[in-house]
A tleap script that builds the chain and sets N, CA, C and O, in Angstrom:
source leaprc.protein.ff14SB
mol = sequence {
  NMET GLN ASN MET SER LYS ASP ARG ASP LYS
  ILE LEU ALA ARG VAL GLU GLU SER PRO GLU
  LEU ARG ASN SER TYR ARG HIE LEU SER PRO
  PRO LEU ARG GLU ARG PHE LEU ASP PHE LEU
  ARG GLY ALA ARG THR LEU PRO LEU THR TYR
  ASP PRO PHE PHE LYS ALA ILE PHE ASP PRO
  ARG LEU HIE PRO GLU ARG LEU SER GLY LEU
  ILE SER SER LEU LEU GLY ILE PRO VAL LYS
  VAL LYS GLU ILE LEU PRO THR GLU ASP ARG
  MET LEU ASP GLY GLU ALA LEU LEU ILE MET
  ASP VAL LEU VAL GLU LEU GLU GLU CLYS
}
set mol.1.N position { 0.809 -1.348 0.049 }
set mol.1.CA position { 0.185 0.016 -0.164 }
set mol.1.C position { 0.826 1.254 0.279 }
set mol.1.O position { 0.226 2.305 0.504 }
set mol.2.N position { 1.790 1.105 0.365 }
set mol.2.CA position { 2.567 2.426 1.050 }
set mol.2.C position { 3.782 2.710 -0.941 }
set mol.2.O position { 4.339 3.623 -1.550 }
set mol.3.N position { 3.575 1.486 -1.056 }
set mol.3.CA position { 4.251 2.187 -2.994 }
set mol.3.C position { 3.198 2.254 -3.805 }
set mol.3.O position { 3.465 2.322 -5.005 }
set mol.4.N position { 1.734 2.254 -3.398 }
set mol.4.CA position { 0.908 2.613 -4.256 }
set mol.4.C position { 0.890 4.431 -4.167 }
set mol.4.O position { 0.833 5.282 -5.055 }
set mol.5.N position { 0.985 4.545 -2.374 }
set mol.5.CA position { 0.797 5.991 -2.345 }
set mol.5.C position { 2.224 6.666 -2.710 }
set mol.5.O position { 2.364 7.889 -2.701 }
set mol.6.N position { 3.127 5.892 -2.987 }
set mol.6.CA position { 4.802 6.793 -3.655 }
set mol.6.C position { 4.419 7.039 -4.814 }
set mol.6.O position { 4.586 8.203 -5.177 }
set mol.7.N position { 3.795 6.090 -5.783 }
set mol.7.CA position { 3.547 6.287 -7.030 }
set mol.7.C position { 2.484 6.920 -7.470 }
set mol.7.O position { 2.345 6.905 -8.693 }
set mol.8.N position { 1.456 7.634 -6.668 }
set mol.8.CA position { 0.403 8.305 -6.463 }
set mol.8.C position { 1.060 9.790 -6.410 }
set mol.8.O position { 0.640 10.529 -7.301 }
set mol.9.N position { 1.955 10.326 -5.582 }
set mol.9.CA position { 2.680 11.159 -5.388 }
set mol.9.C position { 3.570 11.647 -6.178 }
set mol.9.O position { 4.055 12.779 -6.178 }
set mol.10.N position { 3.853 10.428 -7.113 }
set mol.10.CA position { 5.036 10.909 -8.541 }
set mol.10.C position { 3.849 11.448 -9.418 }
set mol.10.O position { 3.751 12.589 -9.868 }
set mol.11.N position { 3.018 10.468 -9.566 }
set mol.11.CA position { 2.279 11.211 -10.609 }
set mol.11.C position { 1.645 12.246 -10.255 }
set mol.11.O position { 1.503 12.976 -11.236 }
set mol.12.N position { 1.053 12.805 -9.056 }
set mol.12.CA position { 0.697 13.828 -9.019 }
set mol.12.C position { 1.838 14.797 -9.065 }
set mol.12.O position { 1.686 15.857 -9.674 }
set mol.13.N position { 2.728 14.576 -8.595 }
set mol.13.CA position { 3.631 15.733 -9.125 }
set mol.13.C position { 4.333 15.921 -10.495 }
set mol.13.O position { 5.046 16.854 -10.866 }
set mol.14.N position { 4.048 15.085 -10.984 }
set mol.14.CA position { 4.211 15.273 -12.182 }
set mol.14.C position { 2.993 16.300 -13.298 }
set mol.14.O position { 3.142 16.940 -14.338 }
set mol.15.N position { 1.754 15.985 -12.345 }
set mol.15.CA position { 0.584 16.512 -13.247 }
set mol.15.C position { 0.649 17.907 -12.716 }
set mol.15.O position { 0.092 18.735 -13.436 }
set mol.16.N position { 1.374 18.498 -11.281 }
set mol.16.CA position { 1.408 19.805 -11.191 }
set mol.16.C position { 2.514 20.193 -11.803 }
set mol.16.O position { 2.520 21.422 -11.729 }
set mol.17.N position { 3.681 19.735 -12.504 }
set mol.17.CA position { 4.455 20.212 -13.167 }
set mol.17.C position { 3.971 21.245 -14.197 }
set mol.17.O position { 4.407 22.366 -14.459 }
set mol.18.N position { 2.739 20.404 -14.806 }
set mol.18.CA position { 2.348 21.389 -16.226 }
set mol.18.C position { 1.092 22.250 -15.776 }
set mol.18.O position { 0.236 21.845 -14.990 }
set mol.19.N position { 1.101 23.268 -16.274 }
set mol.19.CA position { 0.198 24.092 -16.067 }
set mol.19.C position { -0.869 24.310 -16.719 }
set mol.19.O position { -1.630 25.009 -16.049 }
set mol.20.N position { -1.411 23.954 -18.028 }
set mol.20.CA position { -2.048 23.389 -18.340 }
set mol.20.C position { -3.082 21.924 -18.029 }
set mol.20.O position { -4.301 21.841 -18.186 }
set mol.21.N position { -2.247 20.999 -17.608 }
set mol.21.CA position { -2.864 19.464 -17.115 }
set mol.21.C position { -2.974 20.162 -15.591 }
set mol.21.O position { -3.999 19.901 -14.960 }
set mol.22.N position { -2.450 20.620 -15.263 }
set mol.22.CA position { -2.778 20.988 -13.359 }
set mol.22.C position { -4.226 21.845 -13.319 }
set mol.22.O position { -4.982 21.832 -12.347 }
set mol.23.N position { -4.444 22.518 -14.438 }
set mol.23.CA position { -5.173 23.240 -14.624 }
set mol.23.C position { -6.648 22.377 -14.880 }
set mol.23.O position { -7.593 22.505 -14.102 }
set mol.24.N position { -6.675 21.871 -15.565 }
set mol.24.CA position { -7.313 20.531 -15.866 }
set mol.24.C position { -8.082 19.883 -15.126 }
set mol.24.O position { -9.286 19.757 -14.903 }
set mol.25.N position { -6.420 19.226 -14.556 }
set mol.25.CA position { -6.873 18.125 -13.217 }
set mol.25.C position { -7.938 19.016 -11.992 }
set mol.25.O position { -8.817 18.464 -11.330 }
set mol.26.N position { -7.625 20.297 -11.936 }
set mol.26.CA position { -8.185 20.438 -10.812 }
set mol.26.C position { -9.562 21.041 -10.492 }
set mol.26.O position { -10.172 21.368 -9.474 }
set mol.27.N position { -9.837 21.039 -12.201 }
set mol.27.CA position { -11.092 21.563 -12.560 }
set mol.27.C position { -12.256 20.212 -12.182 }
set mol.27.O position { -13.393 20.273 -11.713 }
set mol.28.N position { -11.541 19.194 -12.546 }
set mol.28.CA position { -12.476 17.823 -11.832 }
set mol.28.C position { -12.674 17.873 -10.644 }
set mol.28.O position { -12.042 18.575 -9.855 }
set mol.29.N position { -13.944 16.829 -10.274 }
set mol.29.CA position { -14.780 16.572 -9.145 }
set mol.29.C position { -13.217 15.439 -8.306 }
set mol.29.O position { -12.248 14.798 -8.712 }
set mol.30.N position { -13.903 15.821 -6.908 }
set mol.30.CA position { -12.282 15.237 -6.138 }
set mol.30.C position { -12.419 13.137 -6.940 }
set mol.30.O position { -11.385 12.471 -6.988 }
set mol.31.N position { -13.748 12.543 -7.414 }
set mol.31.CA position { -13.982 11.300 -7.224 }
set mol.31.C position { -13.157 11.314 -8.752 }
set mol.31.O position { -12.182 10.623 -9.049 }
set mol.32.N position { -13.886 12.353 -9.639 }
set mol.32.CA position { -12.934 12.087 -11.182 }
set mol.32.C position { -11.403 12.633 -10.822 }
set mol.32.O position { -10.725 12.608 -11.848 }
set mol.33.N position { -10.629 13.137 -9.632 }
set mol.33.CA position { -9.575 13.350 -9.889 }
set mol.33.C position { -8.759 12.361 -9.228 }
set mol.33.O position { -7.535 12.470 -9.161 }
set mol.34.N position { -9.499 11.266 -8.673 }
set mol.34.CA position { -8.931 10.123 -8.180 }
set mol.34.C position { -8.726 8.946 -9.387 }
set mol.34.O position { -7.822 8.187 -9.737 }
set mol.35.N position { -9.963 9.223 -9.765 }
set mol.35.CA position { -10.134 8.477 -10.989 }
set mol.35.C position { -8.836 8.371 -12.199 }
set mol.35.O position { -8.245 7.435 -12.738 }
set mol.36.N position { -8.781 9.594 -12.266 }
set mol.36.CA position { -7.620 10.106 -13.561 }
set mol.36.C position { -6.167 9.574 -12.791 }
set mol.36.O position { -5.140 9.058 -13.231 }
set mol.37.N position { -6.658 10.005 -11.301 }
set mol.37.CA position { -4.754 8.939 -11.132 }
set mol.37.C position { -4.506 8.027 -11.029 }
set mol.37.O position { -3.361 7.616 -11.218 }
set mol.38.N position { -5.773 7.103 -10.579 }
set mol.38.CA position { -5.651 5.627 -10.976 }
set mol.38.C position { -5.747 5.160 -12.449 }
set mol.38.O position { -5.478 3.996 -12.747 }
set mol.39.N position { -6.186 6.205 -13.500 }
set mol.39.CA position { -5.982 5.956 -14.858 }
set mol.39.C position { -4.036 5.701 -15.030 }
set mol.39.O position { -3.439 4.741 -15.517 }
set mol.40.N position { -3.512 6.910 -14.447 }
set mol.40.CA position { -2.204 7.635 -15.028 }
set mol.40.C position { -1.480 6.095 -14.069 }
set mol.40.O position { -0.548 5.621 -14.718 }
set mol.41.N position { -1.747 5.322 -12.747 }
set mol.41.CA position { -1.146 4.579 -12.591 }
set mol.41.C position { -1.141 3.512 -13.072 }
set mol.41.O position { -0.402 2.668 -12.564 }
set mol.42.N position { -1.745 3.253 -13.920 }
set mol.42.CA position { -2.529 1.993 -15.158 }
set mol.42.C position { -3.290 1.249 -14.053 }
set mol.42.O position { -2.964 0.066 -14.153 }
set mol.43.N position { -4.275 1.436 -12.906 }
set mol.43.CA position { -5.076 0.632 -12.257 }
set mol.43.C position { -6.845 0.663 -12.345 }
set mol.43.O position { -7.670 0.164 -11.580 }
set mol.44.N position { -7.031 1.467 -13.616 }
set mol.44.CA position { -8.384 1.747 -14.205 }
set mol.44.C position { -8.394 2.365 -14.994 }
set mol.44.O position { -7.429 3.117 -15.129 }
set mol.45.N position { -9.440 2.402 -15.924 }
set mol.45.CA position { -10.002 3.114 -17.325 }
set mol.45.C position { -10.160 4.111 -16.823 }
set mol.45.O position { -9.990 4.227 -15.610 }
set mol.46.N position { -10.605 5.330 -17.746 }
set mol.46.CA position { -10.865 6.207 -17.507 }
set mol.46.C position { -12.858 6.104 -18.220 }
set mol.46.O position { -13.287 5.590 -19.253 }
set mol.47.N position { -13.585 6.842 -17.091 }
set mol.47.CA position { -15.088 7.072 -18.201 }
set mol.47.C position { -15.236 7.714 -18.904 }
set mol.47.O position { -15.824 8.757 -18.618 }
set mol.48.N position { -14.625 7.383 -20.740 }
set mol.48.CA position { -15.088 8.094 -21.454 }
set mol.48.C position { -16.272 8.994 -22.051 }
set mol.48.O position { -16.341 10.049 -22.683 }
set mol.49.N position { -17.165 8.055 -21.537 }
set mol.49.CA position { -18.465 9.044 -21.612 }
set mol.49.C position { -18.910 9.814 -20.961 }
set mol.49.O position { -20.010 10.282 -21.255 }
set mol.50.N position { -18.088 10.314 -19.616 }
set mol.50.CA position { -18.402 11.146 -18.714 }
set mol.50.C position { -17.926 12.388 -19.629 }
set mol.50.O position { -17.040 12.318 -20.481 }
set mol.51.N position { -18.933 13.938 -19.183 }
set mol.51.CA position { -18.265 14.640 -19.628 }
set mol.51.C position { -17.028 15.513 -19.876 }
set mol.51.O position { -16.553 16.112 -20.841 }
set mol.52.N position { -16.754 15.351 -18.761 }
set mol.52.CA position { -15.004 16.268 -18.494 }
set mol.52.C position { -13.572 15.165 -19.450 }
set mol.52.O position { -12.579 15.587 -20.043 }
set mol.53.N position { -14.031 13.737 -19.250 }
set mol.53.CA position { -12.862 13.187 -20.536 }
set mol.53.C position { -13.453 13.352 -21.621 }
set mol.53.O position { -12.841 13.965 -22.495 }
set mol.54.N position { -14.587 12.945 -21.853 }
set mol.54.CA position { -14.480 13.351 -23.266 }
set mol.54.C position { -14.552 14.470 -23.852 }
set mol.54.O position { -14.560 14.537 -25.081 }
set mol.55.N position { -14.620 15.562 -23.050 }
set mol.55.CA position { -14.420 17.019 -23.788 }
set mol.55.C position { -12.991 17.299 -23.518 }
set mol.55.O position { -12.574 18.236 -24.199 }
set mol.56.N position { -12.259 16.851 -22.854 }
set mol.56.CA position { -11.161 16.610 -22.756 }
set mol.56.C position { -9.896 16.091 -24.341 }
set mol.56.O position { -8.888 16.638 -24.786 }
set mol.57.N position { -10.488 15.097 -24.652 }
set mol.57.CA position { -9.847 14.260 -25.287 }
set mol.57.C position { -10.517 14.563 -26.496 }
set mol.57.O position { -9.760 15.061 -27.330 }
set mol.58.N position { -11.675 14.427 -26.857 }
set mol.58.CA position { -12.208 15.332 -28.404 }
set mol.58.C position { -12.249 16.991 -28.351 }
set mol.58.O position { -13.141 17.588 -28.953 }
set mol.59.N position { -11.581 17.458 -27.855 }
set mol.59.CA position { -11.752 18.997 -27.943 }
set mol.59.C position { -11.410 19.581 -29.202 }
set mol.59.O position { -10.233 19.666 -29.550 }
set mol.60.N position { -12.503 20.053 -30.019 }
set mol.60.CA position { -12.083 20.313 -31.235 }
set mol.60.C position { -11.556 21.484 -31.445 }
set mol.60.O position { -11.759 21.992 -32.547 }
set mol.61.N position { -10.646 22.302 -30.326 }
set mol.61.CA position { -10.187 23.430 -30.268 }
set mol.61.C position { -8.278 22.787 -30.419 }
set mol.61.O position { -7.305 23.073 -31.116 }
set mol.62.N position { -8.609 21.772 -29.253 }
set mol.62.CA position { -7.250 21.080 -29.493 }
set mol.62.C position { -6.778 20.330 -30.339 }
set mol.62.O position { -5.743 20.304 -31.004 }
set mol.63.N position { -7.978 19.497 -30.202 }
set mol.63.CA position { -7.631 18.321 -31.416 }
set mol.63.C position { -8.672 18.146 -32.146 }
set mol.63.O position { -9.468 17.259 -31.840 }
set mol.64.N position { -8.856 18.850 -33.118 }
set mol.64.CA position { -9.767 19.021 -34.551 }
set mol.64.C position { -9.901 17.204 -34.962 }
set mol.64.O position { -11.062 16.816 -34.831 }
set mol.65.N position { -9.198 16.421 -35.286 }
set mol.65.CA position { -8.730 15.414 -35.996 }
set mol.65.C position { -9.323 14.488 -35.426 }
set mol.65.O position { -9.818 13.673 -36.206 }
set mol.66.N position { -9.545 14.191 -33.807 }
set mol.66.CA position { -10.329 13.217 -33.069 }
set mol.66.C position { -11.527 13.405 -33.551 }
set mol.66.O position { -11.994 12.741 -34.476 }
set mol.67.N position { -12.210 14.479 -32.859 }
set mol.67.CA position { -14.019 15.228 -33.276 }
set mol.67.C position { -13.886 14.245 -34.782 }
set mol.67.O position { -14.484 13.190 -34.997 }
set mol.68.N position { -13.047 14.862 -35.584 }
set mol.68.CA position { -13.265 14.700 -36.901 }
set mol.68.C position { -13.988 12.978 -37.084 }
set mol.68.O position { -15.119 12.567 -37.341 }
set mol.69.N position { -12.821 12.393 -36.832 }
set mol.69.CA position { -12.950 11.258 -37.199 }
set mol.69.C position { -13.685 9.937 -36.439 }
set mol.69.O position { -13.866 8.825 -36.935 }
set mol.70.N position { -14.148 10.515 -34.742 }
set mol.70.CA position { -15.134 10.031 -34.607 }
set mol.70.C position { -16.374 9.894 -35.226 }
set mol.70.O position { -16.829 8.783 -35.497 }
set mol.71.N position { -17.007 11.020 -35.491 }
set mol.71.CA position { -17.885 11.179 -36.506 }
set mol.71.C position { -18.143 10.683 -37.388 }
set mol.71.O position { -19.286 10.408 -37.753 }
set mol.72.N position { -17.045 10.430 -37.993 }
set mol.72.CA position { -17.123 10.065 -39.680 }
set mol.72.C position { -16.917 8.533 -39.107 }
set mol.72.O position { -17.251 7.676 -39.925 }
set mol.73.N position { -16.549 8.159 -38.163 }
set mol.73.CA position { -16.591 6.590 -37.857 }
set mol.73.C position { -18.099 6.363 -37.803 }
set mol.73.O position { -18.702 5.601 -38.558 }
set mol.74.N position { -18.609 7.045 -36.907 }
set mol.74.CA position { -19.805 7.102 -36.188 }
set mol.74.C position { -20.878 7.021 -37.424 }
set mol.74.O position { -21.840 6.252 -37.423 }
set mol.75.N position { -20.476 8.177 -38.752 }
set mol.75.CA position { -21.864 8.219 -39.965 }
set mol.75.C position { -21.063 7.605 -40.910 }
set mol.75.O position { -21.395 8.131 -41.972 }
set mol.76.N position { -20.181 6.776 -41.134 }
set mol.76.CA position { -19.489 5.620 -42.243 }
set mol.76.C position { -18.865 6.553 -43.250 }
set mol.76.O position { -18.051 6.004 -43.993 }
set mol.77.N position { -19.138 8.306 -43.509 }
set mol.77.CA position { -18.341 8.999 -44.572 }
set mol.77.C position { -17.526 10.059 -43.875 }
set mol.77.O position { -17.784 10.526 -42.766 }
set mol.78.N position { -16.408 10.417 -44.731 }
set mol.78.CA position { -15.524 11.353 -43.844 }
set mol.78.C position { -15.981 12.694 -43.692 }
set mol.78.O position { -16.629 13.202 -44.608 }
set mol.79.N position { -15.680 13.450 -42.459 }
set mol.79.CA position { -16.349 14.761 -42.372 }
set mol.79.C position { -15.131 15.348 -41.322 }
set mol.79.O position { -14.312 14.831 -40.562 }
set mol.80.N position { -15.480 16.653 -41.709 }
set mol.80.CA position { -14.468 17.439 -40.896 }
set mol.80.C position { -14.871 18.355 -40.344 }
set mol.80.O position { -15.344 19.296 -40.981 }
set mol.81.N position { -14.817 18.357 -39.240 }
set mol.81.CA position { -15.463 19.656 -37.888 }
set mol.81.C position { -14.907 20.960 -38.718 }
set mol.81.O position { -13.973 21.246 -39.467 }
set mol.82.N position { -15.721 21.391 -38.297 }
set mol.82.CA position { -15.850 23.477 -38.890 }
set mol.82.C position { -15.768 24.245 -37.572 }
set mol.82.O position { -14.896 24.918 -37.023 }
set mol.83.N position { -17.161 23.839 -37.247 }
set mol.83.CA position { -17.310 24.554 -35.752 }
set mol.83.C position { -18.312 23.826 -35.019 }
set mol.83.O position { -19.207 23.115 -35.475 }
set mol.84.N position { -18.031 24.109 -33.775 }
set mol.84.CA position { -18.883 23.737 -32.238 }
set mol.84.C position { -19.765 24.994 -32.072 }
set mol.84.O position { -19.272 26.098 -31.846 }
set mol.85.N position { -21.017 24.790 -32.188 }
set mol.85.CA position { -22.008 26.271 -31.638 }
set mol.85.C position { -22.137 25.950 -30.422 }
set mol.85.O position { -22.066 24.745 -30.180 }
set mol.86.N position { -22.347 26.831 -29.359 }
set mol.86.CA position { -22.880 26.534 -28.065 }
set mol.86.C position { -23.812 25.783 -27.577 }
set mol.86.O position { -24.960 25.575 -27.969 }
set mol.87.N position { -23.035 25.259 -26.393 }
set mol.87.CA position { -24.136 24.111 -26.098 }
set mol.87.C position { -25.098 24.367 -25.151 }
set mol.87.O position { -24.823 25.081 -24.187 }
set mol.88.N position { -26.091 23.927 -25.278 }
set mol.88.CA position { -27.403 23.901 -24.352 }
set mol.88.C position { -28.013 22.829 -23.282 }
set mol.88.O position { -28.634 21.977 -23.917 }
set mol.89.N position { -28.049 22.599 -22.004 }
set mol.89.CA position { -28.324 21.694 -20.968 }
set mol.89.C position { -29.875 21.715 -20.971 }
set mol.89.O position { -30.318 22.643 -20.294 }
set mol.90.N position { -30.689 21.038 -21.478 }
set mol.90.CA position { -32.119 20.389 -21.379 }
set mol.90.C position { -32.277 19.361 -20.061 }
set mol.90.O position { -31.420 18.617 -19.583 }
set mol.91.N position { -33.799 19.593 -19.595 }
set mol.91.CA position { -33.604 18.232 -18.733 }
set mol.91.C position { -34.963 17.545 -19.620 }
set mol.91.O position { -35.819 18.214 -20.200 }
set mol.92.N position { -34.908 16.120 -19.556 }
set mol.92.CA position { -35.404 14.927 -19.819 }
set mol.92.C position { -35.803 14.144 -18.939 }
set mol.92.O position { -34.850 13.458 -18.569 }
set mol.93.N position { -37.066 13.799 -18.217 }
set mol.93.CA position { -37.551 13.098 -17.374 }
set mol.93.C position { -36.819 13.257 -16.066 }
set mol.93.O position { -36.808 12.359 -15.224 }
set mol.94.N position { -36.282 14.276 -15.927 }
set mol.94.CA position { -35.762 14.883 -14.825 }
set mol.94.C position { -34.095 14.676 -14.704 }
set mol.94.O position { -33.487 14.776 -13.638 }
set mol.95.N position { -33.255 14.259 -16.463 }
set mol.95.CA position { -32.175 13.721 -15.816 }
set mol.95.C position { -31.793 15.228 -17.108 }
set mol.95.O position { -32.481 15.776 -17.970 }
set mol.96.N position { -30.397 15.416 -16.632 }
set mol.96.CA position { -29.718 16.417 -17.246 }
set mol.96.C position { -29.326 15.625 -18.875 }
set mol.96.O position { -28.970 14.454 -19.006 }
set mol.97.N position { -29.513 16.647 -20.006 }
set mol.97.CA position { -29.569 16.363 -21.571 }
set mol.97.C position { -28.586 17.195 -21.801 }
set mol.97.O position { -29.011 18.318 -21.530 }
set mol.98.N position { -27.005 17.274 -22.317 }
set mol.98.CA position { -26.382 18.000 -23.225 }
set mol.98.C position { -26.759 17.824 -24.264 }
set mol.98.O position { -27.086 16.675 -24.558 }
set mol.99.N position { -26.869 18.877 -25.244 }
set mol.99.CA position { -27.135 18.795 -26.423 }
set mol.99.C position { -25.563 19.624 -27.200 }
set mol.99.O position { -25.101 20.636 -26.672 }
set mol.100.N position { -24.977 19.065 -28.343 }
set mol.100.CA position { -24.190 20.209 -29.161 }
set mol.100.C position { -24.499 19.609 -30.323 }
set mol.100.O position { -24.729 18.498 -30.801 }
set mol.101.N position { -24.384 21.263 -30.732 }
set mol.101.CA position { -24.294 21.269 -32.370 }
set mol.101.C position { -22.956 21.062 -32.714 }
set mol.101.O position { -22.118 21.264 -31.834 }
set mol.102.N position { -22.499 20.607 -34.096 }
set mol.102.CA position { -21.340 20.607 -34.763 }
set mol.102.C position { -21.667 21.038 -36.507 }
set mol.102.O position { -22.577 20.555 -37.181 }
set mol.103.N position { -21.271 21.440 -36.688 }
set mol.103.CA position { -20.882 21.585 -38.162 }
set mol.103.C position { -19.926 21.088 -38.748 }
set mol.103.O position { -18.800 21.345 -38.322 }
set mol.104.N position { -20.087 20.242 -39.883 }
set mol.104.CA position { -19.115 19.338 -40.178 }
set mol.104.C position { -19.110 19.826 -41.830 }
set mol.104.O position { -20.113 20.279 -42.381 }
set mol.105.N position { -17.795 19.645 -42.499 }
set mol.105.CA position { -17.843 19.551 -43.792 }
set mol.105.C position { -17.722 18.545 -44.355 }
set mol.105.O position { -16.536 18.215 -44.332 }
set mol.106.N position { -18.436 17.730 -44.957 }
set mol.106.CA position { -18.377 16.319 -45.682 }
set mol.106.C position { -17.212 16.369 -47.547 }
set mol.106.O position { -17.209 17.064 -48.563 }
set mol.107.N position { -16.613 15.454 -47.136 }
set mol.107.CA position { -15.228 15.535 -48.125 }
set mol.107.C position { -16.005 15.210 -49.666 }
set mol.107.O position { -16.690 14.258 -50.039 }
set mol.108.N position { -15.646 16.212 -50.212 }
set mol.108.CA position { -16.502 15.635 -51.802 }
set mol.108.C position { -15.775 14.615 -52.224 }
set mol.108.O position { -14.661 14.324 -51.788 }
set mol.109.N position { -16.348 14.066 -53.043 }
set mol.109.CA position { -16.102 13.030 -54.235 }
set mol.109.C position { -16.522 13.175 -55.278 }
set mol.109.O position { -16.298 12.341 -56.155 }
savepdb mol mol.pdb
quit
């Protein structure tokens, strides 16, 4: 158990070294912070369908090719993400629902 604590401390120190990573990490809730550290230690996977992780991985401003690739795979045709429109939250049967409008460009054939 002490070894896991040392690994956690080393990983946390590396997170703190990067201003961008540190800022993103600090915006996570405490349970998601622990899940992220577990992921970096190789102890757990990330819940990619959770908003904070999905947004970090597929942020079109940072990684436009990732979201384009995902949407292309889902639609079965090549697309290029052009713009993300402002999001809106809605309630559906008492549960929050996030709607994201994405403008894409279809590849000409």
